N, C-alpha and C positions, 0 to 999 in steps of 0.2 A: 906422391903415392901412386906407384903401379897396380893395373888388375889383370892375372889369366880370366879371358873367358871363354865359354864356347857359345858355339852360336848353330841353332840347326836351321838348316837350308832345309828349300822345297822336295828334295827328295830323299829328304832325312838324312843326310849324310849330317856329319857335324864339323865343325870348322873350331881349330882353335887358335888365339893372338892374345897379344899384349898391347894393353891401353894405361892412359893417365886416365879418360874418359870413357866410358860405359856407354853411356847414351851418343855423344857425339861418334862413336866409333861405329857402333851398330847405325846412325840415320848414313854414316857415309855407304857402308853396305847397302845398305837399303837402295839407295842413292846410284848401286853399281860404282863408288871408288873405293869400294874397300882392297881393289886385287880384282887377279883375273878369274882366280876358285870362287869367290862368292858372288863377280857379277854372271858369272854363267851358272852358278845353282841356284841365286838367288835366294837371299839369307831370309830366315822369315823370324825366329825370333833368339832371345838369351836363352840359355838354358840353365847354365853358370859361369858363376863370377867368384875370384879368391882375390885378397887382397895381401900386394906386397909392399914393402918398404921402401924398397926402390927398383931400377931396368933391371939389375944383375941377377936378382934375385928371381924375378917375374920373369926372365928370359929362360933363367932354367930351368925355371917348373914348364914354361911353354916347350924347351925340347926335350923333356924328362916324356913330358904329357903326348906331344906328337909321337912316339914310339910305341905310344898302347895300341891296344885293338882298341876298337870299335866297343867292342863288352864292356872292357875294364872302365870305359869313360861313362859308358851309362851309369853303372853300379859306384862310378864317382857323385853324377849328377844325381841319382837315387835317393844316396845316402845323405846326399846336402839336403835334399827336399825336405827327408827323415827327420834330419837333425833341426832346421825351422821349426816344421810342425813340433817339435818338444820345445822348444824355449818359451 
C-alpha cells in the first residue's frame, strides 16, 4: 500500500510526496530528514492523504498533482474534508 500525501509547511506552502507509512515519513520531515524542501520550509502538518495499491499508481498521481496550481490542491483538500464529515 502506498499513499500520496500533502504536508503544509510553516510558510503555508504545500508539499506533495508518496510513502508507504505516512506517520513515519511525517516524522522524518519534522526531523529535517525529509528532503531539502521540507527541511527548509519546516513541515507543520499532514493535510491530505490518498491510498494507492502500488508504487506506480501513487507515483503517477503524485506527478499529476505536482503540476496543479495551489488553488486546485486546496480544493482537493477542502473536498476531502467535506466528504469525511459526511461519512
